[in-house]
C-alpha positions as CSV (number, residue, x, y, z in Angstrom):
1,X,17.9,62.3,37.3
2,X,18.5,64.6,40.3
3,X,17.8,62.6,43.4
4,X,17.7,63.6,47.1
5,X,18.1,61.1,49.9
6,X,16.6,62.8,53.0
7,X,17.9,61.3,56.2
8,X,21.1,60.1,54.5
9,X,23.1,59.8,57.7
10,X,20.6,57.5,59.5
11,X,20.4,53.7,59.5
12,X,17.9,53.4,56.6
13,X,19.6,56.2,54.8
14,X,22.9,54.3,54.8
15,X,21.1,51.2,53.4
16,X,19.4,53.4,50.8
17,X,22.8,54.6,49.4
18,X,24.0,51.0,49.3
19,X,20.9,49.8,47.4
20,X,20.9,52.8,45.0
21,X,24.5,51.9,44.1
22,X,23.9,48.2,43.8
23,X,20.9,48.7,41.5
24,X,22.7,51.3,39.5
25,X,19.8,53.8,40.0
26,X,20.0,56.4,37.2
27,X,21.4,59.4,39.2
28,X,23.0,62.4,37.4
29,X,23.1,64.5,40.6
30,X,22.9,63.2,44.1
31,X,21.8,65.4,47.1
32,X,22.5,63.9,50.5
33,X,20.2,65.6,53.0
34,X,19.9,65.5,56.8
35,X,19.0,67.6,59.8
36,X,20.9,70.7,60.7
37,X,23.2,68.9,63.1
38,X,24.5,66.7,60.3
39,X,25.0,69.4,57.7
40,X,28.6,69.5,56.5
41,X,29.2,65.9,57.3
42,X,31.0,63.9,54.5
43,X,29.5,60.7,53.1
44,X,30.7,58.5,50.2
45,X,28.6,57.2,47.4
46,X,30.2,55.1,44.6
47,X,33.7,56.2,45.7
48,X,32.8,59.9,45.5
49,X,32.6,62.1,48.6
50,X,29.5,64.2,49.1
51,X,28.8,67.0,51.7
52,X,25.5,66.7,53.6
53,X,23.2,69.6,53.0
54,X,20.1,70.9,54.8
55,X,16.5,70.5,53.8
56,X,15.9,74.1,52.6
57,X,18.9,73.8,50.2
58,X,17.6,70.5,49.0
59,X,14.2,72.0,48.2
60,X,15.8,74.9,46.4
61,X,17.7,72.4,44.2
62,X,14.4,71.0,42.9
63,X,15.3,67.3,42.6
64,X,13.0,65.1,40.5
65,X,12.8,62.4,43.3
66,X,13.3,62.7,47.0
67,X,13.5,59.5,49.1
68,X,12.7,60.3,52.7
69,X,13.7,58.4,55.8
70,X,13.9,61.1,58.4
71,X,11.0,60.5,60.7
72,X,7.3,61.4,60.6
73,X,7.6,65.0,61.8
74,X,10.2,65.9,59.2
75,X,8.1,64.3,56.5
76,X,4.9,66.1,57.5
77,X,6.8,69.5,57.4
78,X,9.1,69.0,54.4
79,X,7.4,66.5,52.0
80,X,4.8,69.1,50.9
81,X,7.6,71.7,50.3
82,X,9.4,69.3,48.0
83,X,6.1,68.5,46.3
84,X,5.4,72.2,45.7
85,X,8.5,72.6,43.6
86,X,7.6,69.5,41.5
87,X,9.6,66.8,43.3
88,X,8.1,63.4,43.8
89,X,8.6,62.3,47.4
90,X,8.8,58.6,48.4
91,X,8.4,58.6,52.1
92,X,9.5,55.9,54.5
93,X,7.8,57.2,57.7
94,X,4.3,56.6,58.9
95,X,3.3,60.2,58.3
96,X,1.3,59.8,55.0
97,X,0.5,56.1,55.0
98,X,-3.2,56.3,56.0
99,X,-3.8,59.7,54.4
100,X,-6.7,58.9,51.9
101,X,-5.2,61.3,49.3
102,X,-1.8,59.4,49.3
103,X,-1.0,56.0,47.7
104,X,0.6,53.3,49.9
105,X,2.7,51.3,47.6
106,X,4.4,47.9,47.4
107,X,5.5,47.9,43.7
108,X,4.8,44.2,43.0
109,X,1.2,44.7,44.2
110,X,-0.1,48.2,43.4
111,X,2.5,50.4,41.6
112,X,0.2,50.4,38.6
113,X,-2.1,52.8,40.5
114,X,0.6,55.5,40.5
115,X,0.2,58.6,38.3
116,X,2.2,61.8,37.6
117,X,0.0,63.6,40.0
118,X,1.2,61.5,43.0
119,X,3.8,63.8,44.4
120,X,3.9,62.2,47.9
121,X,4.0,58.4,47.9
122,X,4.0,56.4,51.1
123,X,6.2,53.4,51.8
124,X,4.4,50.9,54.1
125,X,5.6,49.7,57.4
126,X,8.4,47.1,57.2
127,X,6.4,44.3,58.8
128,X,3.4,45.1,56.5
129,X,5.5,44.9,53.3
130,X,6.8,41.4,53.8
131,X,3.4,40.1,54.9
132,X,1.4,41.5,52.1
133,X,3.9,40.5,49.4
134,X,3.9,36.9,50.7
135,X,0.1,36.9,50.7
136,X,-0.7,38.9,47.6
137,X,-1.1,36.1,45.1
138,X,-2.8,33.8,47.6
139,X,-5.4,36.5,48.3
140,X,-6.1,36.8,44.5
141,X,-6.7,33.0,44.3
142,X,-8.4,32.1,47.6
143,X,-9.6,35.5,49.1
144,X,-8.4,36.2,52.6
145,X,-11.0,36.5,55.3
146,X,-8.9,36.9,58.5
147,X,-5.2,37.2,59.2
148,X,-3.6,36.6,62.6
149,X,0.1,37.7,62.7
150,X,2.7,37.6,65.5
151,X,5.9,39.4,64.7
152,X,9.5,38.7,65.9
153,X,11.1,42.1,65.1
154,X,14.8,42.8,65.2
155,X,16.3,45.8,67.2
156,X,17.4,47.5,63.9
157,X,13.7,48.3,63.4
158,X,14.0,50.7,66.4
159,X,17.3,52.3,65.2
160,X,20.9,52.8,66.1
161,X,20.4,53.3,69.8
162,X,18.6,49.9,70.1
163,X,21.3,48.1,68.2
164,X,23.9,49.7,70.5
165,X,21.8,48.6,73.6
166,X,21.8,45.0,72.4
167,X,25.6,45.1,71.7
168,X,26.3,46.7,75.1
169,X,24.2,44.2,77.0
170,X,25.9,41.2,75.2
171,X,29.3,42.7,76.1
172,X,28.3,43.4,79.7
173,X,28.6,47.2,79.2
174,X,26.1,49.6,80.8
175,X,24.9,52.2,78.3
176,X,21.9,54.2,77.0
177,X,18.7,52.2,76.8
178,X,16.4,52.4,73.8
179,X,13.9,50.1,75.5
180,X,12.4,50.2,79.0
181,X,14.0,46.8,79.8
182,X,17.0,44.8,78.7
183,X,16.6,43.2,75.3
184,X,19.5,40.7,75.4
185,X,18.2,37.3,76.6
186,X,14.7,38.8,76.6
187,X,11.7,39.4,74.4
188,X,9.5,42.5,74.6
189,X,5.8,42.4,73.5
190,X,6.1,46.1,72.8
191,X,6.9,47.6,69.4
192,X,6.3,51.4,69.2
193,X,4.0,53.1,71.7
194,X,0.8,51.8,73.3
195,X,-2.6,53.1,72.2
196,X,-5.9,53.5,74.1
197,X,-7.2,50.2,72.7
198,X,-4.3,48.3,74.2
199,X,-2.5,47.7,70.9
200,X,0.7,49.3,69.9
201,X,1.1,51.6,66.9
202,X,3.0,48.9,65.1
203,X,0.2,46.4,65.6
204,X,-2.4,48.9,64.3
205,X,-0.2,49.5,61.2
206,X,-0.3,45.8,60.5
207,X,-4.1,45.8,60.9
208,X,-4.8,48.9,58.7
209,X,-2.1,49.1,56.0
210,X,-2.9,45.8,54.2
211,X,-6.5,46.8,53.6
212,X,-5.3,50.0,51.9
213,X,-2.6,48.3,49.8
214,X,-5.0,45.7,48.5
215,X,-7.8,48.3,48.3
216,X,-10.0,45.7,50.1
217,X,-11.8,45.9,53.5
218,X,-13.4,42.5,53.2
219,X,-10.6,40.9,55.3
220,X,-9.3,41.7,58.7
221,X,-5.9,41.6,60.4
222,X,-5.1,41.3,64.1
223,X,-1.5,41.6,65.3
224,X,0.9,41.1,68.2
225,X,4.3,42.8,67.6
226,X,7.2,41.5,69.5
227,X,10.8,42.8,69.8
228,X,13.5,40.0,69.9
229,X,17.3,40.2,70.5
230,X,18.4,39.8,66.8
231,X,20.4,42.6,65.1
232,X,18.5,42.6,61.8
233,X,15.6,40.9,60.0
234,X,12.0,40.7,60.9
235,X,10.1,37.4,61.2
236,X,6.4,36.7,61.3
237,X,4.1,33.8,62.2
238,X,1.0,34.3,60.0
239,X,-2.3,32.4,60.3
240,X,-4.5,33.2,57.3
241,X,-8.1,32.0,56.9
242,X,-9.4,32.1,53.3
243,X,-12.9,32.2,51.9
244,X,-12.1,29.2,49.7
245,X,-10.2,26.0,50.3
246,X,-6.7,25.5,49.0
247,X,-4.4,22.7,48.0
248,X,-0.9,22.9,49.7
249,X,0.9,22.0,46.5
250,X,-0.9,24.8,44.7
251,X,0.0,27.2,47.6
252,X,3.7,26.3,47.2
253,X,3.5,26.9,43.5
254,X,1.7,30.2,43.9
255,X,4.3,31.5,46.4
256,X,7.2,30.3,44.3
257,X,5.8,32.3,41.4
258,X,5.1,35.5,43.4
259,X,7.6,38.2,42.2
260,X,10.0,39.2,45.0
261,X,9.2,36.1,47.1
262,X,11.4,33.0,47.7
263,X,10.0,29.7,49.0
264,X,12.2,28.0,51.7
265,X,10.0,25.1,52.8
266,X,11.4,21.7,53.3
267,X,11.2,20.2,56.8
268,X,13.1,17.1,55.7
269,X,16.2,19.2,55.3
270,X,15.4,21.8,58.0
271,X,14.9,24.4,55.3
272,X,13.0,27.4,56.5
273,X,13.4,31.2,56.5
274,X,15.7,32.8,59.1
275,X,16.9,36.4,59.6
276,X,20.5,35.3,59.3
277,X,19.7,34.0,55.8
278,X,17.6,37.0,54.8
279,X,20.4,39.5,55.8
280,X,21.3,41.9,53.0
281,X,18.8,40.4,50.6
282,X,15.9,42.1,48.8
283,X,13.5,39.1,48.7
284,X,10.8,38.0,51.1
285,X,11.3,34.4,52.3
286,X,8.4,32.1,53.1
287,X,8.3,28.6,54.7
288,X,6.7,26.4,57.4
289,X,3.6,26.1,55.2
290,X,1.0,23.9,56.7
291,X,-2.7,23.6,57.0
292,X,-4.3,24.8,60.3
293,X,-6.0,21.7,61.5
294,X,-8.2,23.5,64.0
295,X,-10.4,25.2,61.4
296,X,-11.2,25.0,57.7
297,X,-9.5,26.9,54.8
298,X,-6.7,28.1,57.1
299,X,-3.0,28.2,56.4
300,X,0.0,28.7,58.8
301,X,3.2,30.3,57.4
302,X,6.4,31.8,58.5
303,X,7.7,35.0,56.7
304,X,11.1,36.6,57.0
305,X,12.7,39.7,55.4
306,X,15.6,42.1,55.9
307,X,13.6,45.0,57.4
308,X,16.1,47.7,56.3
309,X,16.1,46.5,52.7
310,X,12.7,45.3,51.3
311,X,11.1,46.5,54.5
312,X,12.4,50.1,53.9
313,X,15.1,51.1,51.4
314,X,14.7,48.6,48.6
315,X,10.9,49.1,48.5
316,X,11.3,52.9,48.2
317,X,13.9,52.6,45.5
318,X,11.8,50.1,43.6
319,X,9.0,52.7,43.6
320,X,11.5,55.2,42.2
321,X,12.5,52.7,39.5
322,X,8.8,52.2,38.5
323,X,8.3,56.0,38.3
324,X,11.2,56.4,36.0
325,X,10.4,53.3,33.8
326,X,6.9,54.6,33.3
327,X,7.7,58.3,32.7
328,X,5.9,59.4,35.8
329,X,8.8,61.8,36.9
């Protein structure tokens, strides 16, 4: 299996290489690809040194799979060029997510929809992935009607510059700013850019992507996305109203049995999900389960995941594993 990692020198790219190695992804030839300014750099994978190549050279090499994490503009320009030579592209950017001709995939939920003809496959937004995975089996049983989500997103979701901003501010060093305001000892109700409707792009991704993943427009999602001064891991407070009533013991059982989800829910022992516990893990963690006493059939929950792993790299690699296991590449 000839595999290209596009955006290999970036934050998600680094995690992708780590996850590919950990999961022993079946690679016979690895192409590490980045923008022109990174061409010639050396990177190590499984104790072997590789030289970073450019996008045109990677297309010419015709890999079977290309996992992209290089930004939307790069994906829009280059994913079709890879697809033309027969490569299956798994794209981490927002470029293709809402394209009606492209699948938006969380493997545990809808990988079964993939076919050999899907040459560009979209990876959902990191905050979307953890939310839909935690809700997937509950939706099957009780049918979601409305979801209200508030996110608490780490600076790693913005990138290296934002992580550096937080580190600098904690150390009292003046440096480049990824955000319009300090992030240390602060909270910014501002993830991505603002749109005309007053929401940010991140909030609208959370509103639109779940409907596409579940192929279901009978429920609605409204979101407030917030940046918090943690280095990694995204947290979400989710209030979900169902069509049908539920039993909390059943809800706990369903979540415990959801593939890729771990229940951490015991207030007697202060057991609940936290970014510090989710760090470097591939699962989505769920806790603080309780009935919303202000209206019927409504559940409150707290969802945490490592945004660079299940929220990005791991989900993309799991799509690749599914493609290989089902002879789709």
